[in-house]
C-alpha positions in Angstrom: 0.1 0.1 0.2 1.2 3.5 -0.8 2.9 4.8 2.5 1.0 8.3 2.0 -2.3 6.5 1.9 -1.6 4.3 4.8 -0.7 7.6 6.9 -3.9 9.2 5.8 -6.2 6.3 6.5 -4.6 5.8 10.1 -4.9 9.5 10.7 -8.4 9.6 9.5 -9.4 6.8 11.8 -7.7 7.9 14.9 -9.2 11.4 14.3 -13.0 10.3 13.9 -13.1 7.0 15.7 -10.6 6.6 18.7 -12.6 7.0 21.6 -10.2 5.6 24.3 -10.6 6.9 28.1 -7.8 7.4 30.0 -6.8 4.7 32.7 -6.6 5.9 36.1 -3.8 3.8 36.9 -1.4 1.7 35.1 -2.9 -1.8 35.8 -1.1 -4.9 37.3 -1.6 -7.7 35.0 -0.6 -11.4 34.5 -1.5 -13.4 31.6 -2.4 -17.0 31.7 -2.4 -18.2 28.3 -2.8 -21.6 26.1 -0.7 -20.3 23.5 0.7 -23.5 21.4 -2.5 -25.5 22.4 -6.1 -25.3 21.3 -5.8 -22.0 19.1 -3.1 -20.0 17.6 -5.1 -16.7 18.0 -3.1 -16.3 21.2 0.2 -15.6 19.1 -1.6 -13.0 17.6 -2.7 -11.7 21.0 1.0 -11.8 22.1 2.0 -9.6 19.6 -0.5 -7.1 20.5 0.2 -7.3 24.0 4.3 -6.6 23.5 3.4 -4.0 21.1 1.6 -1.9 23.8 3.5 -3.2 26.8 4.2 0.3 27.8 0.5 0.5 29.1 0.8 -2.3 31.5 2.6 -3.5 34.6 3.0 -7.0 33.4 3.8 -9.3 36.5 3.5 -12.8 34.9 3.0 -14.6 31.6 1.9 -18.3 32.6 1.4 -21.0 29.9 -1.7 -22.8 30.8 -2.9 -25.1 28.0 -6.1 -27.0 29.2 -5.7 -29.0 25.7 -3.1 -29.5 23.6 0.5 -28.9 23.6 1.1 -25.4 24.4 4.2 -24.6 26.6 6.1 -21.8 27.8 8.5 -22.0 25.0 6.3 -20.6 22.9 6.1 -17.4 25.1 9.4 -17.3 24.9 9.6 -17.4 21.2 7.3 -14.6 20.8 9.6 -12.6 23.2 12.3 -13.4 21.0 10.5 -11.9 17.8 9.5 -9.0 19.9 13.2 -8.4 20.9 14.3 -8.2 17.1 11.5 -5.7 16.4 11.9 -3.5 19.6 14.8 -1.0 18.5 12.4 0.1 15.8 9.4 0.4 18.3 11.4 2.1 20.8 12.1 5.0 18.6 8.1 5.8 18.4 7.4 4.9 22.1 8.8 4.9 25.3 8.3 2.5 28.2 8.0 -0.7 26.2 9.1 -3.6 28.6 12.5 -5.3 28.3 12.4 -8.9 26.7 15.0 -10.2 29.6 12.3 -9.0 32.0 9.7 -10.7 30.1 11.6 -13.9 30.0 11.9 -13.7 33.9 8.4 -13.5 34.4 7.4 -16.3 32.3 6.3 -19.4 34.0 5.1 -23.1 33.1 1.5 -23.7 34.4 -0.8 -26.9 34.5 -0.7 -29.2 31.1 -4.2 -30.5 30.6 -7.7 -30.1 32.2 -8.5 -30.5 35.9 -10.4 -33.5 36.9 -14.1 -33.8 38.3 -12.8 -31.9 41.7 -11.6 -28.8 39.8 -7.9 -28.6 40.8 -4.8 -31.3 41.5 -1.5 -30.1 42.2 0.4 -26.7 42.5 2.6 -25.6 39.5 5.2 -23.1 38.7 2.3 -21.0 37.3 -0.2 -21.3 39.8 2.5 -20.4 42.5 3.6 -17.5 40.5 0.1 -16.4 40.6 0.1 -16.7 44.5 3.4 -14.7 44.5 2.2 -12.0 42.6 -1.1 -11.5 44.4 0.5 -11.5 47.6 2.7 -8.4 46.8 2.3 -5.4 49.0 0.7 -3.2 46.4 -2.9 -1.2 47.1 -3.4 -2.2 43.6 -5.1 -5.3 42.6 -3.8 -8.0 40.2 -5.7 -8.3 37.2 -5.3 -12.1 36.1 -6.2 -12.0 32.3 -7.2 -15.5 31.4 -6.8 -16.7 27.8 -7.6 -20.4 28.0 -8.4 -22.4 31.0 -8.8 -21.7 34.5 -6.7 -24.7 35.9 -4.0 -22.5 37.1 -6.3 -19.8 38.6 -8.4 -22.5 40.2 -5.2 -24.2 41.7 -3.8 -20.8 43.1 -7.3 -20.0 44.7 -7.4 -23.4 46.3 -3.9 -23.2 47.6 -4.1 -20.0 48.9 -7.9 -18.9 49.2 -7.0 -15.6 50.6 -5.8 -14.2 47.6 -9.5 -14.1 46.2 -9.6 -10.5 47.6 -6.3 -9.5 45.7 -7.1 -10.3 42.5 -9.5 -9.8 39.7 -10.0 -12.2 36.7 -11.2 -11.4 33.2 -11.5 -14.5 31.4 -12.4 -15.3 27.8 -14.7 -18.1 28.4 -17.0 -19.5 25.5 -15.0 -22.7 24.1 -12.2 -22.1 26.9 -15.1 -22.8 29.0 -15.9 -26.0 27.5 -12.4 -27.6 27.9 -12.3 -26.1 31.3 -15.6 -27.2 32.9 -14.4 -28.6 36.1 -11.8 -25.8 37.2 -14.7 -22.9 36.4 -17.0 -25.2 38.5 -14.8 -25.1 41.3 -14.2 -21.4 41.4 -18.1 -20.5 41.0 -19.0 -22.7 43.6 -16.2 -22.0 46.3 -15.2 -18.1 45.4 -18.8 -16.7 44.5 -17.6 -13.5 46.0 -14.6 -13.3 43.5 -14.3 -10.2 41.1 -14.9 -12.0 38.0 -15.6 -11.2 34.3 -16.9 -14.1 32.3 -16.7 -13.1 28.5 -18.3 -15.9 26.8 -19.3 -14.2 23.5 -18.6 -10.4 23.5 -15.2 -11.1 22.1 -16.4 -12.6 19.1 -17.1 -8.7 18.1 -13.5 -8.1 17.3 -13.4 -10.5 14.5 -16.9 -11.3 13.3 -17.8 -11.5 9.6 -19.5 -8.3 9.7 -19.5 -6.5 6.1 -20.7 -3.0 6.9 -19.2 -1.0 4.2 -17.0 1.3 6.4 -15.9 -1.5 8.4 -11.9 -2.2 8.7 -12.1 -6.0 7.4 -10.0 -8.5 9.5 -9.7 -10.8 6.4 -7.3 -8.1 4.5 -6.0 -6.1 7.6 -2.8 -8.2 7.3 -2.0 -7.3 3.6 -2.8 -3.6 4.2 -0.9 -2.9 7.3 1.1 -5.6 8.5 2.7 -7.4 5.6 6.5 -6.4 5.8 6.4 -4.9 9.3 9.0 -6.4 11.1 9.4 -9.8 12.6 6.2 -10.0 14.4 4.6 -9.0 11.3 6.0 -12.0 9.5 5.3 -14.6 12.1 1.5 -13.1 12.2 1.1 -14.7 8.5 1.5 -18.1 10.3 -1.7 -18.0 12.0 -5.1 -18.1 10.2 -3.2 -16.9 6.9 -2.9 -13.6 8.6 -6.5 -13.3 9.2 -7.3 -11.4 12.5 -8.9 -13.5 15.3 -7.1 -12.5 18.6 -10.0 -13.7 20.6 -8.1 -13.1 23.8 -7.0 -9.5 23.1 -10.4 -8.0 24.5 -9.1 -8.5 27.8 -6.3 -6.3 27.2 -8.4 -4.0 25.2 -10.5 -3.7 28.6 -7.6 -3.0 30.6 -6.7 -0.1 28.1 -9.5 1.9 28.1 -11.1 3.6 30.8 -11.7 2.9 34.6 -11.5 -1.3 34.7 -13.2 -1.4 38.0 -16.5 -0.6 36.2 -17.4 -3.4 34.0 -20.8 -1.8 32.9 -19.2 1.0 31.1 -18.3 1.2 27.5 -15.0 0.5 26.5 -12.8 -1.1 23.8 -12.8 -4.3 25.5 -16.4 -4.7 25.8 -19.4 -3.8 28.2 -21.0 -6.1 30.6 -23.7 -6.7 33.1 -24.0 -8.2 36.6 -24.8 -11.9 36.9 -26.4 -13.2 40.0 -26.3 -17.1 39.3 -24.3 -19.0 36.8 -26.4 -21.7 35.3 -25.7 -25.5 36.5 -28.0 -28.1 35.1 -27.8 -31.6 36.7 -29.3 -34.6 34.8 -29.6 -38.0 36.3 -29.5 -40.1 33.1 -29.9 -39.3 29.4 -31.5 -36.4 27.7 -33.8 -35.7 24.8 -35.1 -33.0 22.9 -37.5 -31.8 25.4 -34.2 -31.0 27.7 -32.7 -27.4 27.3 -30.0 -25.3 28.7 -28.6 -22.1 27.9 -25.1 -22.2 26.1 -22.2 -22.0 28.4 -24.3 -23.8 31.2 -22.4 -26.4 33.4 -24.3 -29.3 32.3 -23.8 -32.2 34.8 -24.6 -35.7 33.8 -24.9 -38.4 36.6 -24.9 -42.2 35.8 -25.5 -44.9 37.6 -23.1 -48.1 36.7 -21.1 -51.1 38.1 -19.1 -50.8 41.1 -15.6 -50.8 40.4 -12.4 -50.7 42.4 -10.5 -47.8 41.1 -9.7 -44.0 43.0 -12.3 -41.6 43.3 -12.3 -39.0 40.6 -10.5 -41.3 38.2 -11.4 -40.5 34.4 -13.1 -44.0 33.2 -15.9 -42.9 30.8 -16.1 -40.7 27.7 -18.6 -38.3 26.5 -18.4 -38.1 22.7 -19.8 -35.5 20.7 -19.2 -34.2 16.7 -17.8 -30.8 15.8 -17.2 -30.2 12.0 -17.3 -33.9 11.4 -14.7 -34.7 13.8 -15.3 -36.6 16.8 -14.4 -34.9 20.3 -14.0 -36.8 23.7 -14.6 -35.4 27.1 -13.7 -37.3 30.3 -16.2 -38.6 32.7 -15.2 -39.5 36.2 -15.9 -42.4 38.8 -17.3 -41.0 42.0 -17.5 -44.2 43.9 -20.2 -46.6 44.8 -21.2 -47.1 41.5 -21.7 -43.5 40.7 -20.2 -41.8 37.5 -20.5 -38.2 36.4 -19.3 -35.6 33.9 -19.5 -31.8 33.7 -19.8 -30.6 30.3 -20.1 -27.0 28.8 -22.0 -26.4 25.3 -20.4 -23.3 23.7 -23.0 -22.7 21.3 -26.8 -22.7 20.4 -27.3 -26.1 18.8 -29.2 -29.4 19.0 -26.4 -31.4 20.6 -26.0 -35.0 19.9 -23.6 -37.3 22.2 -22.7 -40.5 23.4 -21.4 -42.2 26.4 -18.9 -45.2 26.0 -16.6 -46.7 28.3 -14.2 -49.8 28.6 -15.6 -50.7 32.1 -17.3 -53.9 31.9 -21.0 -53.5 32.0 -21.1 -49.6 31.7 -24.2 -48.2 30.4 -23.5 -47.2 26.9 -25.9 -44.8 25.3 -26.9 -42.1 23.2 -28.7 -38.7 24.0 -29.5 -35.5 22.5 -29.9 -31.9 24.2 -31.2 -28.5 23.0 -28.9 -25.6 23.6 -30.4 -22.2 23.3 -28.9 -19.0 22.5 -29.4 -16.8 25.7 -27.0 -16.7 28.6 -27.5 -17.3 31.5 -31.0 -18.0 30.9 -33.7 -19.1 33.3 -32.6 -20.0 36.7 -32.4 -23.4 38.5 -32.1 -24.4 41.8 -28.9 -26.2 41.3 -27.1 -23.0 39.9 -24.2 -21.6 41.5 -25.1 -18.5 43.5 -22.7 -15.7 43.0 -22.1 -12.4 45.0 -21.9 -8.8 43.8 -19.2 -8.8 41.5 -19.8 -11.2 38.9 -20.2 -10.1 35.4 -20.9 -11.3 31.8 -22.0 -10.7 28.4 -24.9 -8.0 28.2 -28.3 -9.8 27.1 -29.7 -6.9 25.3 -30.8 -8.2 22.1 -30.2 -5.0 20.3 -26.3 -5.7 21.4 -26.2 -9.2 19.5 -23.9 -9.3 16.6 -25.9 -11.7 14.6 -26.0 -14.6 16.8 -23.1 -13.2 19.3 -24.6 -12.2 22.7 -23.0 -8.8 23.6 -21.1 -8.6 20.3 -22.0 -5.1 19.3 -20.4 -3.9 22.5 -16.8 -4.6 20.9 -17.7 -4.7 17.1 -18.7 -0.9 17.6 -15.0 -0.1 18.4 -13.3 -2.5 16.1 -12.3 0.3 13.4 -10.8 2.2 16.0 -8.9 -0.6 17.7 -7.3 -1.9 14.6 -6.4 1.4 13.2 -4.7 2.5 16.3 -2.8 -0.9 16.0 -2.1 -0.2 12.5 0.1 2.9 13.4 2.2 0.8 15.5 2.7 -1.7 12.7 3.6 1.1 10.6 6.7 1.8 12.9 7.9 -1.8 12.0 7.7 -1.2 8.1 11.0 -0.7 6.2 11.5 3.0 5.3 
């Protein structure tokens, strides 16, 4: 793209659309990410984080892959790319964080999802969360979770006193599906935790919205990133350069206005209080007469043979199909012939599933469940009762972006967000 035209576009959007509000205090943040695990969008979000690192006091970068092969080495690789581009970035922006410092706070968390009880053993990552939370500081530690909640749940289990020192901003949705047991543990045992549960609004950053004046995520790479340093070259490896960055709304939320007020408008979305987190228990197979809201903790309790294995052992599977591929979710033996599984549907659908096991005489059977598109939906007497500081996607139908609840609370800022970032990418272009 012509460099003059690029400068004009950035200046135009910056003048007409940017609505950032000053953040009262530079926030202390810790990232818990499944980078390298379930979804490569975390790599895009790390590029964004490092390029805006002067805005945050970053205290931890924790690899927490609830599924897949993610590890802290992937965070370190992203830091190496940032280090190569830092000389150019520093010509335009003071205060960007040192790569050596970022390496020093990179820690390995849990590999894999927690069992039915919701926690297991401490990890380097969970212990680092505790250490950062216990620092003497009048400001809270904001734990931004870009994957499963395993390390956050473990930290809370091992040091419950930190619940008043941390605030969690979580990208749920599919991550809640992978991390059902840890989420359930936190909701049941820490209802007064300060918590934003973003199950759908984040889609507004990259939804396939074709408004005429919208900055397109599909050609953003070609227009603004191509040729922009080492981070730019690497960006092409994820979704062929299409912008997804499903976790970046946690950063955007911390960058725009006072994060202590989730109901405000911000680049990272706008949220409303929730007093209950839906939990539905089925004692057996469901049919099309049974419904739950998406992102509901859905428990199936089954009767089966009495076996001699430790309680909380995975011994049966719930099989579902996504885009033609079978996914298997572990179920657990609770003892005395009782079996159970927590499953979280991530979207509205008619869910077909099958329970299987190698346990002799286990009741192998098929079922179906109707999942509705309004969260958190109606109340149940089995729900997790929450305190006064748990927030989630706004339920106003006017704020849906197509089928995405709350999507417009972020979609409305997408042009400003991406054009502001385009200016920083321009610093890395060869001139």
